[in-house]
N, CA, C and O atoms as a GROMACS GRO file, in nm:
protein
  204
    1MET      N    1  -0.761  -0.976   0.026
    1MET     CA    2  -0.774  -0.879  -0.051
    1MET      C    3  -0.703  -0.719   0.071
    1MET      O    4  -0.742  -0.673   0.178
    2LEU      N    5  -0.577  -0.680  -0.031
    2LEU     CA    6  -0.506  -0.612   0.041
    2LEU      C    7  -0.571  -0.438  -0.013
    2LEU      O    8  -0.644  -0.423  -0.111
    3THR      N    9  -0.526  -0.333   0.070
    3THR     CA   10  -0.561  -0.230   0.031
    3THR      C   11  -0.408  -0.098   0.048
    3THR      O   12  -0.341  -0.083   0.150
    4LEU      N   13  -0.390  -0.025  -0.077
    4LEU     CA   14  -0.241   0.023  -0.072
    4LEU      C   15  -0.324   0.163  -0.040
    4LEU      O   16  -0.420   0.201  -0.107
    5LYS      N   17  -0.268   0.234   0.077
    5LYS     CA   18  -0.324   0.368   0.087
    5LYS      C   19  -0.195   0.462   0.114
    5LYS      O   20  -0.108   0.451   0.199
    6ASP      N   21  -0.212   0.546   0.022
    6ASP     CA   22  -0.150   0.687   0.056
    6ASP      C   23  -0.199   0.766   0.181
    6ASP      O   24  -0.304   0.818   0.221
    7VAL      N   25  -0.061   0.748   0.226
    7VAL     CA   26  -0.146   0.884   0.410
    7VAL      C   27  -0.092   0.974   0.411
    7VAL      O   28  -0.016   0.989   0.507
    8ASN      N   29  -0.097   1.070   0.321
    8ASN     CA   30  -0.078   1.201   0.285
    8ASN      C   31  -0.223   1.228   0.229
    8ASN      O   32  -0.272   1.328   0.280
    9THR      N   33  -0.284   1.179   0.160
    9THR     CA   34  -0.425   1.211   0.050
    9THR      C   35  -0.546   1.106   0.074
    9THR      O   36  -0.665   1.121   0.047
   10ASN      N   37  -0.469   0.976   0.144
   10ASN     CA   38  -0.573   0.867   0.179
   10ASN      C   39  -0.658   0.809   0.057
   10ASN      O   40  -0.768   0.755   0.060
   11LYS      N   41  -0.559   0.841  -0.070
   11LYS     CA   42  -0.586   0.782  -0.181
   11LYS      C   43  -0.576   0.601  -0.172
   11LYS      O   44  -0.503   0.542  -0.093
   12THR      N   45  -0.661   0.539  -0.265
   12THR     CA   46  -0.633   0.390  -0.185
   12THR      C   47  -0.637   0.310  -0.339
   12THR      O   48  -0.702   0.356  -0.433
   13TRP      N   49  -0.581   0.222  -0.346
   13TRP     CA   50  -0.567   0.080  -0.433
   13TRP      C   51  -0.618  -0.045  -0.374
   13TRP      O   52  -0.610  -0.068  -0.253
   14LYS      N   53  -0.687  -0.150  -0.488
   14LYS     CA   54  -0.749  -0.235  -0.447
   14LYS      C   55  -0.661  -0.341  -0.469
   14LYS      O   56  -0.647  -0.352  -0.591
   15PHE      N   57  -0.592  -0.428  -0.407
   15PHE     CA   58  -0.517  -0.579  -0.501
   15PHE      C   59  -0.546  -0.676  -0.430
   15PHE      O   60  -0.586  -0.676  -0.314
   16GLU      N   61  -0.523  -0.776  -0.513
   16GLU     CA   62  -0.646  -0.921  -0.489
   16GLU      C   63  -0.529  -1.031  -0.374
   16GLU      O   64  -0.557  -1.116  -0.289
   17ASN      N   65  -0.385  -0.973  -0.428
   17ASN     CA   66  -0.291  -1.059  -0.334
   17ASN      C   67  -0.176  -0.986  -0.338
   17ASN      O   68  -0.178  -0.871  -0.383
   18LYS      N   69  -0.062  -1.043  -0.293
   18LYS     CA   70   0.068  -0.900  -0.237
   18LYS      C   71   0.169  -0.931  -0.344
   18LYS      O   72   0.271  -0.865  -0.364
   19THR      N   73   0.127  -1.048  -0.417
   19THR     CA   74   0.254  -1.017  -0.588
   19THR      C   75   0.146  -0.865  -0.654
   19THR      O   76   0.204  -0.780  -0.720
   20ASP      N   77   0.021  -0.854  -0.632
   20ASP     CA   78  -0.030  -0.744  -0.743
   20ASP      C   79   0.038  -0.653  -0.636
   20ASP      O   80   0.153  -0.613  -0.655
   21ALA      N   81  -0.015  -0.627  -0.552
   21ALA     CA   82   0.053  -0.521  -0.485
   21ALA      C   83   0.185  -0.503  -0.485
   21ALA      O   84   0.215  -0.384  -0.476
   22SER      N   85   0.273  -0.576  -0.493
   22SER     CA   86   0.406  -0.566  -0.507
   22SER      C   87   0.451  -0.516  -0.657
   22SER      O   88   0.541  -0.433  -0.653
   23ASP      N   89   0.418  -0.542  -0.748
   23ASP     CA   90   0.411  -0.531  -0.889
   23ASP      C   91   0.371  -0.364  -0.916
   23ASP      O   92   0.427  -0.288  -0.995
   24PHE      N   93   0.269  -0.336  -0.832
   24PHE     CA   94   0.190  -0.212  -0.859
   24PHE      C   95   0.332  -0.140  -0.783
   24PHE      O   96   0.423  -0.105  -0.858
   25ILE      N   97   0.347  -0.121  -0.643
   25ILE     CA   98   0.414  -0.058  -0.559
   25ILE      C   99   0.593  -0.044  -0.632
   25ILE      O  100   0.664   0.051  -0.599
   26SER      N  101   0.652  -0.174  -0.750
   26SER     CA  102   0.748  -0.152  -0.777
   26SER      C  103   0.725  -0.003  -0.901
   26SER      O  104   0.790   0.098  -0.928
   27THR      N  105   0.625  -0.051  -0.939
   27THR     CA  106   0.641   0.067  -1.074
   27THR      C  107   0.626   0.228  -1.034
   27THR      O  108   0.672   0.319  -1.103
   28MET      N  109   0.547   0.247  -0.898
   28MET     CA  110   0.572   0.372  -0.802
   28MET      C  111   0.704   0.424  -0.807
   28MET      O  112   0.807   0.357  -0.800
   29SER      N  113   0.696   0.568  -0.820
   29SER     CA  114   0.814   0.647  -0.727
   29SER      C  115   0.776   0.652  -0.601
   29SER      O  116   0.656   0.642  -0.576
   30PHE      N  117   0.872   0.668  -0.495
   30PHE     CA  118   0.828   0.658  -0.391
   30PHE      C  119   0.839   0.782  -0.326
   30PHE      O  120   0.913   0.810  -0.232
   31GLY      N  121   0.768   0.848  -0.379
   31GLY     CA  122   0.758   1.015  -0.413
   31GLY      C  123   0.664   0.986  -0.289
   31GLY      O  124   0.704   1.057  -0.196
   32PHE      N  125   0.579   0.928  -0.259
   32PHE     CA  126   0.455   0.945  -0.091
   32PHE      C  127   0.478   0.814  -0.044
   32PHE      O  128   0.523   0.707  -0.085
   33GLU      N  129   0.414   0.881   0.093
   33GLU     CA  130   0.436   0.727   0.198
   33GLU      C  131   0.287   0.682   0.192
   33GLU      O  132   0.181   0.743   0.176
   34TRP      N  133   0.324   0.542   0.213
   34TRP     CA  134   0.213   0.482   0.176
   34TRP      C  135   0.180   0.343   0.297
   34TRP      O  136   0.272   0.323   0.376
   35GLN      N  137   0.070   0.264   0.309
   35GLN     CA  138   0.064   0.185   0.384
   35GLN      C  139   0.011   0.042   0.314
   35GLN      O  140  -0.080   0.068   0.234
   36LEU      N  141   0.034  -0.067   0.320
   36LEU     CA  142  -0.044  -0.203   0.273
   36LEU      C  143  -0.096  -0.250   0.391
   36LEU      O  144  -0.025  -0.286   0.485
   37ILE      N  145  -0.222  -0.253   0.391
   37ILE     CA  146  -0.312  -0.274   0.508
   37ILE      C  147  -0.366  -0.443   0.416
   37ILE      O  148  -0.362  -0.459   0.294
   38ASP      N  149  -0.407  -0.538   0.508
   38ASP     CA  150  -0.455  -0.646   0.482
   38ASP      C  151  -0.613  -0.609   0.562
   38ASP      O  152  -0.630  -0.577   0.680
   39ASN      N  153  -0.697  -0.622   0.475
   39ASN     CA  154  -0.826  -0.618   0.500
   39ASN      C  155  -0.907  -0.721   0.584
   39ASN      O  156  -1.001  -0.693   0.659
   40ASN      N  157  -0.852  -0.853   0.559
   40ASN     CA  158  -0.883  -0.927   0.633
   40ASN      C  159  -0.869  -0.920   0.798
   40ASN      O  160  -0.947  -0.969   0.879
   41THR      N  161  -0.755  -0.848   0.824
   41THR     CA  162  -0.681  -0.838   0.990
   41THR      C  163  -0.714  -0.689   1.015
   41THR      O  164  -0.742  -0.649   1.127
   42ASN      N  165  -0.710  -0.606   0.902
   42ASN     CA  166  -0.706  -0.482   0.897
   42ASN      C  167  -0.566  -0.418   1.004
   42ASN      O  168  -0.571  -0.350   1.107
   43GLU      N  169  -0.445  -0.476   0.926
   43GLU     CA  170  -0.319  -0.469   0.999
   43GLU      C  171  -0.262  -0.413   0.866
   43GLU      O  172  -0.297  -0.441   0.752
   44VAL      N  173  -0.149  -0.315   0.914
   44VAL     CA  174  -0.046  -0.281   0.788
   44VAL      C  175   0.082  -0.370   0.820
   44VAL      O  176   0.158  -0.384   0.916
   45ILE      N  177   0.068  -0.425   0.690
   45ILE     CA  178   0.152  -0.519   0.673
   45ILE      C  179   0.303  -0.490   0.626
   45ILE      O  180   0.401  -0.563   0.644
   46ALA      N  181   0.296  -0.356   0.558
   46ALA     CA  182   0.428  -0.307   0.469
   46ALA      C  183   0.380  -0.151   0.450
   46ALA      O  184   0.275  -0.112   0.399
   47CYS      N  185   0.501  -0.062   0.512
   47CYS     CA  186   0.505   0.097   0.496
   47CYS      C  187   0.603   0.152   0.436
   47CYS      O  188   0.713   0.097   0.431
   48HIS      N  189   0.587   0.229   0.399
   48HIS     CA  190   0.725   0.349   0.382
   48HIS      C  191   0.675   0.499   0.402
   48HIS      O  192   0.600   0.563   0.327
   49TYR      N  193   0.724   0.533   0.500
   49TYR     CA  194   0.720   0.675   0.552
   49TYR      C  195   0.863   0.738   0.510
   49TYR      O  196   0.957   0.669   0.473
   50PHE      N  197   0.867   0.907   0.523
   50PHE     CA  198   1.004   1.020   0.498
   50PHE      C  199   1.040   1.014   0.651
   50PHE      O  200   0.957   1.005   0.742
   51GLU      N  201   1.178   1.021   0.666
   51GLU     CA  202   1.207   1.046   0.799
   51GLU      C  203   1.231   1.207   0.804
   51GLU      O  204   1.259   1.262   0.910
   0.00000   0.00000   0.00000
């Protein structure tokens, strides 16, 4: 299980696998900063931050 988290609002979306998360991320505009978290290890496995 994976969680996509908007780091500015803390809104989250849950996904069963990386493919589902990737499909969702690819349809979103990159107008927000996010982290993709592996719920099994609680590790951030992908992220997008503005510089």
